[in-house]
DSSP file (Angstrom, degrees, kcal/mol; ACC not computed):
  #  RESIDUE AA STRUCTURE BP1 BP2  ACC     N-H-->O    O-->H-N    N-H-->O    O-->H-N    TCO  KAPPA ALPHA  PHI   PSI    X-CA   Y-CA   Z-CA
    1    1 A X              0   0    0      0, 0.0     2,-0.2     0, 0.0     0, 0.0   0.000 360.0 360.0 360.0 129.5   18.2    4.3  -13.6
    2    2 A X        -     0   0    0      1,-0.1     2,-0.3     3,-0.0     3,-0.0  -0.558 360.0-107.5 -86.8 153.9   21.2    5.0  -15.8
    3    3 A X        -     0   0    0     -2,-0.2     6,-0.1     1,-0.1    -1,-0.1  -0.602  39.5-106.7 -79.4 141.3   22.8    2.4  -17.9
    4    4 A X        -     0   0    0     -2,-0.3     2,-0.3     4,-0.1    -1,-0.1  -0.344  36.7-156.7 -67.4 147.9   26.2    1.1  -16.7
    5    5 A X    >>  -     0   0    0     -3,-0.0     3,-1.5    -2,-0.0     4,-0.5  -0.905  46.1 -24.1-126.4 153.6   29.3    2.3  -18.6
    6    6 A X  H 3> S+     0   0    0     -2,-0.3     4,-1.7     1,-0.3     3,-0.4  -0.190 131.5   1.7  54.1-127.7   32.8    1.0  -19.1
    7    7 A X  H 3> S+     0   0    0      1,-0.2     4,-2.5     2,-0.2    -1,-0.3   0.839 132.8  58.8 -62.3 -34.3   33.9   -1.4  -16.3
    8    8 A X  H <> S+     0   0    0     -3,-1.5     4,-2.5     1,-0.2    -1,-0.2   0.891 104.8  50.4 -62.4 -38.0   30.6   -1.0  -14.6
    9    9 A X  H  X S+     0   0    0     -4,-0.5     4,-2.5    -3,-0.4    -2,-0.2   0.905 109.2  51.3 -66.1 -40.7   28.9   -2.4  -17.7
   10   10 A X  H  X S+     0   0    0     -4,-1.7     4,-2.3     2,-0.2    -2,-0.2   0.913 111.6  46.6 -62.7 -43.5   31.3   -5.3  -17.7
   11   11 A X  H  X S+     0   0    0     -4,-2.5     4,-2.1     2,-0.2     5,-0.2   0.931 111.1  52.7 -63.0 -44.4   30.5   -6.1  -14.1
   12   12 A X  H  X S+     0   0    0     -4,-2.5     4,-0.8     1,-0.2    -2,-0.2   0.920 112.9  43.9 -58.5 -44.5   26.8   -5.8  -14.8
   13   13 A X  H  X S+     0   0    0     -4,-2.5     4,-0.6     1,-0.2     3,-0.3   0.874 109.5  57.5 -67.8 -36.6   27.0   -8.2  -17.7
   14   14 A X  H  < S+     0   0    0     -4,-2.3     3,-0.3     1,-0.2    -1,-0.2   0.893 115.1  35.8 -59.7 -41.7   29.2  -10.6  -15.7
   15   15 A X  H >< S+     0   0    0     -4,-2.1     3,-0.8     1,-0.2     4,-0.5   0.530  93.5  92.0 -94.8  -4.4   26.6  -11.0  -12.9
   16   16 A X  H >< S+     0   0    0     -4,-0.8     3,-1.9    -3,-0.3     4,-0.4   0.868  73.6  66.4 -56.2 -41.1   23.6  -10.8  -15.2
   17   17 A X  G >< S+     0   0    0     -4,-0.6     3,-1.3    -3,-0.3    -1,-0.2   0.857  96.2  56.4 -55.2 -34.9   23.3  -14.6  -15.7
   18   18 A X  G X  S+     0   0    0     -3,-0.8     3,-1.4     8,-0.3    -1,-0.3   0.714  88.6  75.4 -70.8 -18.1   22.4  -15.2  -12.1
   19   19 A X  G <  S+     0   0    0     -3,-1.9    -1,-0.3    -4,-0.5    -2,-0.2   0.684  81.3  71.3 -69.0 -14.8   19.4  -12.8  -12.2
   20   20 A X  G <  S+     0   0    0     -3,-1.3    -1,-0.3    -4,-0.4    -2,-0.2   0.736  77.9  94.5 -73.3 -21.6   17.4  -15.5  -14.1
   21   21 A X  S <  S-     0   0    0     -3,-1.4    76,-0.2    -4,-0.2    75,-0.1  -0.337  81.7-128.7 -66.6 152.7   17.2  -17.7  -10.9
   22   22 A X  S    S+     0   0    0     74,-0.2    -1,-0.1    75,-0.2     3,-0.1   0.681  91.2  61.3 -76.9 -17.2   14.0  -17.2   -8.9
   23   23 A X  S    S-     0   0    0      1,-0.3   126,-0.1   125,-0.2     3,-0.1  -0.093 107.3 -42.9 -92.3-164.4   16.2  -16.7   -5.8
   24   24 A X  S    S-     0   0    0    124,-0.2    -1,-0.3     1,-0.1    -3,-0.1  -0.114  72.0 -88.5 -59.9 158.9   18.8  -14.1   -4.9
   25   25 A X        -     0   0    0     -3,-0.1     2,-0.3     1,-0.1    -1,-0.1  -0.350  43.7-140.2 -68.3 150.3   21.4  -13.0   -7.5
   26   26 A X        -     0   0    0    -11,-0.3    -8,-0.3    -3,-0.1     2,-0.3  -0.777  14.1-166.5-109.9 156.4   24.6  -15.0   -7.7
   27   27 A X        -     0   0    0     -2,-0.3    18,-0.1     3,-0.3   -12,-0.1  -0.853  43.7 -72.3-129.2 169.2   28.2  -14.0   -8.2
   28   28 A X  S    S+     0   0    0     -2,-0.3     2,-0.5     1,-0.1    18,-0.1  -0.342 104.7  51.0 -59.4 145.8   31.3  -16.0   -9.0
   29   29 A X  E    S-A   45   0A   0     16,-1.1    16,-2.9    -3,-0.0     2,-0.3  -0.963 102.8 -17.4 130.8-115.3   32.3  -18.0   -6.0
   30   30 A X  E     +A   44   0A   0     -2,-0.5   121,-0.8    14,-0.3    -3,-0.3  -0.904  48.9 178.4-132.5 158.1   29.9  -20.3   -4.1
   31   31 A X  E     -AB  43 150A   0     12,-2.1    12,-2.8    -2,-0.3     2,-0.4  -0.956  31.7-109.1-146.9 162.9   26.2  -20.8   -3.8
   32   32 A X  E     -AB  42 149A   0    117,-3.8   117,-2.3    -2,-0.3     2,-0.5  -0.826  25.3-160.4 -91.5 134.7   23.8  -23.1   -2.0
   33   33 A X  E     -AB  41 148A   0      8,-3.0     8,-2.5    -2,-0.4     2,-0.7  -0.977   5.0-155.7-113.9 119.5   21.9  -25.6   -4.1
   34   34 A X  E     -AB  40 147A   0    113,-3.4   113,-2.3    -2,-0.5     6,-0.2  -0.853  17.7-149.1 -96.9 117.9   18.8  -27.0   -2.4
   35   35 A X    >   -     0   0    0      4,-3.2     3,-2.6    -2,-0.7   111,-0.1  -0.279  30.4 -89.8 -85.9 170.5   18.0  -30.4   -4.0
   36   36 A X  T 3  S+     0   0    0      1,-0.3   103,-0.1   102,-0.2    -1,-0.1   0.759 125.4  50.1 -55.2 -31.2   14.6  -32.0   -4.5
   37   37 A X  T 3  S-     0   0    0    101,-0.6    -1,-0.3     2,-0.1   102,-0.1   0.345 123.5-100.5 -88.9   7.7   14.6  -33.7   -1.1
   38   38 A X  S <  S+     0   0    0     -3,-2.6     2,-0.3     1,-0.3    -2,-0.1   0.388  75.5 140.7  92.3  -3.4   15.5  -30.5    0.7
   39   39 A X        -     0   0    0     99,-0.2    -4,-3.2    -5,-0.1     2,-0.5  -0.583  40.8-147.2 -75.7 134.4   19.3  -31.1    1.2
   40   40 A X  E     -A   34   0A   0     -2,-0.3     2,-0.3    -6,-0.2    -6,-0.2  -0.900  18.5-179.1-105.3 128.0   21.4  -28.1    0.7
   41   41 A X  E     -A   33   0A   0     -8,-2.5    -8,-3.0    -2,-0.5     2,-0.2  -0.916  28.9-113.8-122.9 149.6   24.9  -28.5   -0.8
   42   42 A X  E     -Ac  32  66A   0     23,-0.8    25,-2.0    -2,-0.3     2,-0.4  -0.576  34.1-168.2 -77.7 144.0   27.6  -25.9   -1.5
   43   43 A X  E     -Ac  31  67A   0    -12,-2.8   -12,-2.1    -2,-0.2     2,-0.4  -0.998  22.8-127.2-134.3 140.5   28.4  -25.4   -5.2
   44   44 A X  E     -Ac  30  68A   0     23,-2.4    25,-3.2    -2,-0.4     2,-0.6  -0.705  30.6-136.2 -78.5 134.9   31.2  -23.6   -6.9
   45   45 A X  E     -Ac  29  69A   0    -16,-2.9   -16,-1.1    -2,-0.4     2,-0.7  -0.859  14.0-162.9-100.2 120.3   29.7  -21.1   -9.3
   46   46 A X  E     + c   0  70A   0     23,-3.4    25,-2.6    -2,-0.6   -18,-0.0  -0.891  28.7 148.2-103.3 105.3   31.4  -20.9  -12.8
   47   47 A X        +     0   0    0     -2,-0.7    -1,-0.2    23,-0.2    26,-0.1   0.795  46.2  74.2-108.0 -40.2   30.3  -17.7  -14.5
   48   48 A X  S  > S-     0   0    0      1,-0.1     4,-2.5    24,-0.1     5,-0.2  -0.355  85.0-117.2 -77.1 159.3   33.1  -16.5  -16.6
   49   49 A X  H  > S+     0   0    0      1,-0.2     4,-2.4     2,-0.2     5,-0.2   0.896 116.3  52.1 -60.3 -39.2   33.9  -18.3  -19.9
   50   50 A X  H  > S+     0   0    0      2,-0.2     4,-2.3     1,-0.2     5,-0.2   0.921 109.9  47.8 -65.0 -44.7   37.4  -19.3  -18.6
   51   51 A X  H  > S+     0   0    0      1,-0.2     4,-2.6     2,-0.2    -2,-0.2   0.916 113.5  47.7 -63.1 -41.9   35.9  -20.8  -15.4
   52   52 A X  H  < S+     0   0    0     -4,-2.5    -2,-0.2     1,-0.2    -1,-0.2   0.895 112.2  49.7 -65.9 -39.5   33.3  -22.7  -17.4
   53   53 A X  H  < S+     0   0    0     -4,-2.4    -2,-0.2    -5,-0.2    -1,-0.2   0.894 116.1  41.3 -66.1 -41.7   35.9  -24.0  -19.8
   54   54 A X  H >< S+     0   0    0     -4,-2.3     3,-2.5    -5,-0.2    -2,-0.2   0.911  80.0 143.3 -74.2 -46.5   38.3  -25.1  -17.1
   55   55 A X  T 3< S-     0   0    0     -4,-2.6    -1,-0.1     1,-0.3    -2,-0.1  -0.098  79.9 -14.3  45.2-125.8   35.7  -26.7  -14.8
   56   56 A X  T >  S+     0   0    0      2,-0.1     3,-2.0    12,-0.1    30,-0.4   0.333  92.5 142.3 -90.7   6.9   37.0  -29.9  -13.1
   57   57 A X  T <  S+     0   0    0     -3,-2.5    28,-0.2     1,-0.3    27,-0.1  -0.248  75.1   3.1 -53.4 127.1   40.0  -30.3  -15.4
   58   58 A X  T 3  S+     0   0    0     26,-2.8    -1,-0.3     1,-0.3     2,-0.2   0.269  92.9 133.7  83.4 -10.8   43.0  -31.5  -13.5
   59   59 A X    <   -     0   0    0     -3,-2.0    27,-0.6     1,-0.1    -1,-0.3  -0.505  52.2-145.5 -73.4 139.4   41.3  -31.9  -10.1
   60   60 A X  S    S-     0   0    0      1,-0.2     2,-0.3    -2,-0.2    -1,-0.1   0.820  73.6 -29.3 -72.4 -30.7   41.9  -35.1   -8.3
   61   61 A X        -     0   0    0     26,-0.0     2,-0.4    70,-0.0    -1,-0.2  -0.969  49.6-126.2-168.7 176.9   38.4  -35.2   -6.8
   62   62 A X        -     0   0    0     -2,-0.3    69,-0.1    -3,-0.1     4,-0.1  -0.987  41.9-105.1-137.5 128.7   35.4  -33.2   -5.7
   63   63 A X    >   -     0   0    0     -2,-0.4     3,-1.7     1,-0.1    68,-0.3  -0.196  28.0-121.1 -51.6 146.4   34.0  -33.8   -2.2
   64   64 A X  T 3  S+     0   0    0      1,-0.3    -1,-0.1    66,-0.1    67,-0.0   0.719 113.2  54.4 -64.1 -20.3   30.7  -35.8   -2.3
   65   65 A X  T 3  S+     0   0    0     65,-0.0   -23,-0.8     2,-0.0     2,-0.3   0.103  99.4  78.2-101.2  23.3   28.9  -33.0   -0.6
   66   66 A X  E <   -c   42   0A   0     -3,-1.7    65,-0.4   -25,-0.1     2,-0.3  -0.955  55.7-173.3-129.8 149.3   30.0  -30.4   -3.1
   67   67 A X  E     -c   43   0A   0    -25,-2.0   -23,-2.4    -2,-0.3     2,-0.4  -0.822  19.8-130.4-131.0 171.1   28.8  -29.5   -6.6
   68   68 A X  E     -cD  44 129A   0     61,-2.3    61,-2.6   -25,-0.3     2,-0.5  -0.991  17.0-158.9-127.1 122.1   29.8  -27.2   -9.5
   69   69 A X  E     -cD  45 128A   0    -25,-3.2   -23,-3.4    -2,-0.4     2,-0.6  -0.892   2.2-158.1-105.9 123.7   27.2  -24.9  -11.1
   70   70 A X  E     -cD  46 127A   0     57,-3.2    57,-1.5    -2,-0.5     2,-0.4  -0.906  13.7-165.2-101.9 119.2   28.0  -23.7  -14.6
   71   71 A X  E     - D   0 126A   0    -25,-2.6     2,-0.3    -2,-0.6    55,-0.2  -0.889   3.9-167.1-110.9 132.7   26.0  -20.5  -15.3
   72   72 A X  E     -     0   0A   0     53,-1.6   -24,-0.1    -2,-0.4     3,-0.0  -0.838  28.7-124.5-116.2 155.8   25.4  -19.0  -18.8
   73   73 A X  E    S+     0   0A   0     -2,-0.3     2,-0.3   -26,-0.1    -1,-0.1   0.717  91.2   6.9 -72.6 -20.3   24.1  -15.6  -19.7
   74   74 A X  E    S-     0   0A   0     51,-0.1    50,-0.1    50,-0.1    -1,-0.1  -0.969  92.6 -75.6-153.6 167.0   21.4  -17.0  -21.9
   75   75 A X  E     +     0   0A   0     -2,-0.3     2,-0.3    48,-0.1    50,-0.2  -0.330  64.3 132.2 -64.3 147.1   19.8  -20.2  -22.9
   76   76 A X  E     - D   0 124A   0     48,-2.2    48,-2.9    46,-0.1     2,-0.7  -0.965  63.4 -71.5-178.0 173.8   21.7  -22.4  -25.3
   77   77 A X        -     0   0    0     -2,-0.3     2,-0.5    46,-0.2    46,-0.2  -0.770  50.4-173.8 -83.6 116.9   23.0  -26.0  -26.0
   78   78 A X        -     0   0    0     -2,-0.7     2,-0.2    44,-0.4    42,-0.1  -0.953   1.8-167.8-121.2 113.6   25.7  -26.6  -23.4
   79   79 A X        -     0   0    0     -2,-0.5     2,-0.4    40,-0.1    40,-0.2  -0.566  15.0-130.8 -98.7 164.2   27.7  -29.8  -23.7
   80   80 A X  E     -G  118   0B   0     38,-2.5    38,-3.1    -2,-0.2     2,-0.4  -0.925  15.4-166.4-114.8 138.8   30.2  -31.4  -21.3
   81   81 A X  E     -G  117   0B   0     -2,-0.4    36,-0.1    36,-0.2    28,-0.0  -0.997   9.2-156.7-126.5 126.7   33.6  -32.6  -22.3
   82   82 A X    >   +     0   0    0     34,-0.7     3,-1.7    -2,-0.4    28,-1.7   0.243  42.9 135.7 -94.9  12.4   35.5  -34.9  -20.0
   83   83 A X  B 3  S+h  110   0C   0      1,-0.3    28,-0.2    26,-0.2     3,-0.1  -0.449  79.8   8.4 -65.5 127.4   39.1  -34.3  -21.2
   84   84 A X  T 3  S+     0   0    0     26,-1.4   -26,-2.8     1,-0.3    -1,-0.3   0.306  93.9 128.5  85.9  -9.1   41.4  -33.8  -18.2
   85   85 A X    <   -     0   0    0     -3,-1.7    -1,-0.3   -28,-0.2    25,-0.3  -0.592  44.8-159.6 -78.1 144.8   38.8  -34.8  -15.6
   86   86 A X        +     0   0    0    -27,-0.6     2,-0.3   -30,-0.4    -1,-0.1   0.387  65.5  39.4-110.3   3.1   40.2  -37.4  -13.3
   87   87 A X  S    S-     0   0    0    -28,-0.1    -1,-0.1    21,-0.0   -28,-0.1  -0.990  88.1 -92.7-150.1 153.6   37.0  -39.0  -11.9
   88   88 A X        -     0   0    0     -2,-0.3    44,-1.9    20,-0.1     2,-0.3  -0.361  45.7-170.1 -67.9 146.3   33.5  -40.0  -13.1
   89   89 A X  E     -FE 107 131A   0     18,-1.6    18,-3.2    42,-0.3     2,-0.3  -0.898  21.8-136.0-134.1 162.4   30.7  -37.4  -12.7
   90   90 A X  E     - E   0 130A   0     40,-2.5    40,-1.8    -2,-0.3     2,-0.4  -0.907  24.5-160.8-111.6 147.0   26.9  -37.0  -13.0
   91   91 A X  E     -FE 104 129A   0     13,-3.0    13,-2.4    -2,-0.3     2,-0.4  -0.989  10.3-167.9-133.4 140.2   25.5  -33.9  -14.7
   92   92 A X  E     -FE 103 128A   0     36,-2.0    36,-2.7    -2,-0.4     2,-0.4  -0.997  12.9-148.4-126.5 132.6   22.1  -32.2  -14.7
   93   93 A X  E     -FE 102 127A   0      9,-2.8     8,-3.1    -2,-0.4     9,-1.2  -0.851  20.8-165.8-101.3 137.3   21.1  -29.5  -17.1
   94   94 A X  E     -FE 100 126A   0     32,-2.6    31,-2.5    -2,-0.4    32,-1.8  -0.853  16.9-130.0-124.8 151.1   18.6  -26.9  -15.8
   95   95 A X    >   -     0   0    0      4,-2.0     3,-1.8    -2,-0.3    29,-0.1  -0.324  50.7 -83.4 -86.2-176.9   16.4  -24.2  -17.2
   96   96 A X  T 3  S+     0   0    0      1,-0.3   -74,-0.2     2,-0.1    -1,-0.0   0.745 130.8  51.4 -63.8 -23.5   16.4  -20.6  -15.9
   97   97 A X  T 3  S-     0   0    0    -76,-0.2    -1,-0.3     2,-0.1   -75,-0.2   0.506 121.4-104.5 -90.6  -4.4   14.0  -21.5  -13.0
   98   98 A X    <   +     0   0    0     -3,-1.8    48,-2.8     1,-0.3     2,-0.3   0.552  68.7 148.6  93.9   9.7   16.2  -24.5  -11.9
   99   99 A X  B     -I  145   0D   0     46,-0.2    -4,-2.0     1,-0.1     2,-0.5  -0.639  52.8-116.5 -77.0 131.9   14.0  -27.3  -13.4
  100  100 A X  E     +F   94   0A   0     44,-3.1    43,-2.8    -2,-0.3    -6,-0.3  -0.565  35.7 175.6 -72.9 119.9   16.1  -30.3  -14.4
  101  101 A X  E     -     0   0A   0     -8,-3.1     2,-0.3    -2,-0.5    -7,-0.2   0.764  63.5  -4.5 -93.6 -32.8   15.7  -30.8  -18.2
  102  102 A X  E     -F   93   0A   0     -9,-1.2    -9,-2.8    39,-0.1    -1,-0.3  -0.982  58.9-156.8-158.8 156.6   18.2  -33.7  -18.8
  103  103 A X  E     -F   92   0A   0     -2,-0.3     2,-0.4   -11,-0.2   -11,-0.2  -0.968   4.2-164.7-137.1 153.2   20.7  -35.8  -16.8
  104  104 A X  E     -F   91   0A   0    -13,-2.4   -13,-3.0    -2,-0.3     2,-0.3  -0.990  17.9-154.0-135.6 133.5   23.8  -37.9  -17.7
  105  105 A X  E     +     0   0A   0     -2,-0.4   -15,-0.2   -15,-0.2    27,-0.1  -0.846  61.3   2.3-115.6 146.7   25.1  -40.3  -15.2
  106  106 A X  E     -     0   0A   0     -2,-0.3     2,-0.3     1,-0.2   -16,-0.2   0.873  68.9-172.4  52.8  49.6   28.6  -41.8  -14.6
  107  107 A X  E     -F   89   0A   0    -18,-3.2   -18,-1.6    -3,-0.2     2,-0.3  -0.573  18.4-134.3 -67.1 131.1   30.5  -39.9  -17.3
  108  108 A X        -     0   0    0     -2,-0.3   -26,-0.1   -20,-0.2   -23,-0.1  -0.654  18.7-102.0 -94.2 145.7   34.0  -41.3  -17.5
  109  109 A X        -     0   0    0     -2,-0.3     2,-0.5   -25,-0.1   -26,-0.2  -0.199  26.3-141.6 -58.5 154.2   37.2  -39.3  -17.7
  110  110 A X  B     -h   83   0C   0    -28,-1.7   -26,-1.4   -25,-0.3   -25,-0.2  -0.950  12.2-170.6-121.1 105.3   38.9  -39.0  -21.1
  111  111 A X  S    S+     0   0    0     -2,-0.5     2,-0.3   -28,-0.2    -1,-0.1   0.778  70.7   3.5 -70.5 -27.7   42.7  -39.2  -20.8
  112  112 A X  S    S-     0   0    0      2,-0.2    -1,-0.2   -29,-0.0     2,-0.1  -0.992  92.9 -47.7-156.6 159.4   43.4  -38.1  -24.4
  113  113 A X  S    S+     0   0    0     -2,-0.3     2,-0.1     2,-0.1     3,-0.0  -0.366  96.3  58.6 -74.3 154.6   41.6  -37.0  -27.5
  114  114 A X  S    S+     0   0    0     -2,-0.1     2,-0.4    -4,-0.0    -2,-0.2   0.426  74.0 178.5 -80.7 142.1   39.3  -37.7  -29.2
  115  115 A X        -     0   0    0     -2,-0.1    -2,-0.1    -5,-0.1   -32,-0.1  -0.878  28.8-113.1-110.2 141.4   36.9  -37.3  -26.3
  116  116 A X        -     0   0    0     -2,-0.4   -34,-0.7     1,-0.0     2,-0.5  -0.309  23.8-133.2 -67.0 157.8   33.2  -37.8  -26.4
  117  117 A X  E     -G   81   0B   0    -36,-0.1     2,-0.3   -35,-0.1   -36,-0.2  -0.950  21.6-153.8-113.1 133.2   30.9  -34.9  -25.9
  118  118 A X  E     +G   80   0B   0    -38,-3.1   -38,-2.5    -2,-0.5     2,-0.1  -0.783  42.2  71.8-112.0 151.5   27.9  -35.3  -23.6
  119  119 A X        -     0   0    0     -2,-0.3   -40,-0.1   -40,-0.2    -2,-0.1  -0.042  69.0 -94.7 120.0 141.0   24.5  -33.6  -23.4
  120  120 A X        -     0   0    0      1,-0.1     2,-1.8   -42,-0.1   -42,-0.2  -0.278  42.1-102.0 -76.1 165.5   21.4  -33.6  -25.4
  121  121 A X  S    S+     0   0    0    -44,-0.1     2,-0.3     2,-0.1    -1,-0.1  -0.433  80.2 125.9 -86.0  62.1   20.6  -31.0  -28.0
  122  122 A X        -     0   0    0     -2,-1.8     2,-0.5   -44,-0.1   -44,-0.4  -0.869  65.9-111.5-118.9 154.8   18.3  -29.1  -25.7
  123  123 A X        +     0   0    0     -2,-0.3     2,-0.3   -46,-0.2   -46,-0.2  -0.737  46.7 160.9 -86.1 125.0   18.4  -25.5  -24.7
  124  124 A X  E     -D   76   0A   0    -48,-2.9   -48,-2.2    -2,-0.5   -29,-0.2  -0.893  37.8-148.9-136.4 166.5   19.4  -25.0  -21.0
  125  125 A X  E    S+     0   0A   0    -31,-2.5   -53,-1.6    -2,-0.3     2,-0.3   0.686  80.1  12.7-105.4 -28.1   20.7  -22.0  -18.9
  126  126 A X  E     -DE  71  94A   0    -32,-1.8   -32,-2.6   -55,-0.2     2,-0.3  -0.911  55.1-158.8-140.7 162.2   22.8  -24.0  -16.4
  127  127 A X  E     -DE  70  93A   0    -57,-1.5   -57,-3.2    -2,-0.3     2,-0.4  -0.981  10.8-148.9-142.9 154.9   24.3  -27.4  -15.7
  128  128 A X  E     -DE  69  92A   0    -36,-2.7   -36,-2.0    -2,-0.3     2,-0.4  -0.972  10.1-163.7-123.0 130.2   25.4  -28.9  -12.4
  129  129 A X  E     +DE  68  91A   0    -61,-2.6   -61,-2.3    -2,-0.4     2,-0.3  -0.884  17.4 154.4-113.5 147.4   28.3  -31.4  -12.0
  130  130 A X  E     - E   0  90A   0    -40,-1.8   -40,-2.5    -2,-0.4     3,-0.1  -0.953  50.8 -62.7-156.1 169.6   29.0  -33.7   -9.0
  131  131 A X  E >  S- E   0  89A   0    -65,-0.4     3,-2.1   -68,-0.3   -42,-0.3  -0.210  73.6 -78.4 -57.9 149.6   30.8  -37.0   -8.3
  132  132 A X  T 3  S+     0   0    0    -44,-1.9    -1,-0.1     1,-0.3   -27,-0.1  -0.209 119.6  30.3 -51.7 131.5   29.2  -40.0  -10.0
  133  133 A X  T 3> S+     0   0    0     -3,-0.1     4,-2.5   -44,-0.0    -1,-0.3   0.174  82.8 109.8 104.2 -16.1   26.1  -41.1   -8.1
  134  134 A X  H <> S+     0   0    0     -3,-2.1     4,-1.6     1,-0.2     6,-0.3   0.884  74.3  56.7 -61.8 -38.5   25.0  -37.7   -6.7
  135  135 A X  H  4>S+     0   0    0     -4,-0.2     5,-2.4     1,-0.2     3,-0.4   0.978 115.4  34.0 -59.3 -58.3   21.9  -37.6   -9.0
  136  136 A X  H >45S+     0   0    0      1,-0.2     3,-1.0     2,-0.2    -1,-0.2   0.890 116.1  56.2 -64.8 -40.6   20.4  -40.9   -7.8
  137  137 A X  H 3<5S+     0   0    0     -4,-2.5    -1,-0.2     1,-0.2    -2,-0.2   0.784 115.6  37.8 -62.3 -28.0   21.6  -40.5   -4.2
  138  138 A X  T 3<5S-     0   0    0     -4,-1.6  -101,-0.6    -3,-0.4    -1,-0.2   0.233 113.1-107.8-114.9  12.7   19.9  -37.1   -3.9
  139  139 A X  T < 5 +     0   0    0     -3,-1.0     2,-0.6    -4,-0.3    -3,-0.2   0.743  62.6 153.9  73.4  23.6   16.6  -37.6   -5.8
  140  140 A X      < +     0   0    0     -5,-2.4     2,-0.3    -6,-0.3    -1,-0.2  -0.785  13.3 142.7 -89.2 123.2   17.6  -35.4   -8.8
  141  141 A X    >   -     0   0    0     -2,-0.6     3,-2.3   -41,-0.0   -41,-0.3  -0.937  59.3 -62.7-149.7 167.4   15.8  -36.4  -12.0
  142  142 A X  T 3  S+     0   0    0     -2,-0.3   -41,-0.2     1,-0.3     3,-0.1  -0.339 123.3  24.1 -56.3 131.8   14.3  -34.8  -15.1
  143  143 A X  T 3  S+     0   0    0    -43,-2.8    -1,-0.3     1,-0.4   -42,-0.1   0.092  96.5 111.9  97.7 -21.1   11.4  -32.6  -13.9
  144  144 A X    <   -     0   0    0     -3,-2.3   -44,-3.1   -45,-0.1     2,-0.4  -0.273  63.0-123.3 -77.6 173.0   12.6  -32.1  -10.4
  145  145 A X  B     -I   99   0D   0    -46,-0.2     2,-0.5    -3,-0.1   -46,-0.2  -0.945  13.8-159.8-125.6 141.0   13.8  -28.6   -9.3
  146  146 A X        -     0   0    0    -48,-2.8     2,-0.3    -2,-0.4  -111,-0.2  -0.979  16.1-152.6-115.2 122.7   17.1  -27.3   -7.8
  147  147 A X  E     -B   34   0A   0   -113,-2.3  -113,-3.4    -2,-0.5     2,-0.4  -0.739   8.1-153.2 -95.1 143.9   16.9  -24.0   -6.0
  148  148 A X  E     +B   33   0A   0     -2,-0.3     2,-0.3  -115,-0.2  -115,-0.2  -0.934  18.0 166.5-122.3 138.9   19.9  -21.8   -5.8
  149  149 A X  E     -B   32   0A   0   -117,-2.3  -117,-3.8    -2,-0.4  -123,-0.1  -0.982  36.6 -95.3-146.8 157.7   20.8  -19.2   -3.1
  150  150 A X  E     -B   31   0A   0     -2,-0.3     2,-0.6  -119,-0.2  -119,-0.2  -0.292  37.6-109.0 -71.4 155.7   23.9  -17.2   -2.2
  151  151 A X        -     0   0    0   -121,-0.8     2,-0.2     1,-0.0  -121,-0.1  -0.761  39.4-131.2 -78.6 122.8   26.3  -18.2    0.5
  152  152 A X        -     0   0    0     -2,-0.6    -1,-0.0     1,-0.1  -121,-0.0  -0.567  22.1-109.4 -78.8 138.4   25.7  -15.8    3.4
  153  153 A X        -     0   0    0     -2,-0.2    -1,-0.1     1,-0.1     0, 0.0  -0.346  37.1-110.5 -64.8 149.0   28.7  -14.1    4.9
  154  154 A X              0   0    0      1,-0.1    -1,-0.1    -2,-0.0     0, 0.0  -0.121 360.0 360.0 -71.8 174.2   29.7  -15.3    8.4
  155  155 A X              0   0    0      0, 0.0    -1,-0.1     0, 0.0    -2,-0.1   0.496 360.0 360.0 -66.7 360.0   29.3  -13.0   11.5
């Protein structure tokens, strides 16, 4: 196998974070997240630095049956900042296998700085955001697992 060069190398690195999941590789766009009780929800996948930085900023809402998955190329401490978010959210931080390492519930929007920063000083690979209440409503807690899979194209 040859090493990717130029634009191919950039694309290879862009999609590399998803390979850590035990399921199929992910790309920017959408994925299925299968929660601890077996419910599958669509999630928007934030892979690029710009996507991760922007997140839910400026959105009026997120449907209750949708989540947002923030994927990083390697483990690290990844905090959440609520500036510009317009509704309360719950967040779960995951390791590379999808095991929930930490949760924060009912984080409130921050209309102006200074805004608090949320998240423990733990190393994680991903975090998942959803409307406030999704963690408890769907059985997501520290130690449970969230499985990730690609959205299959239609016929």
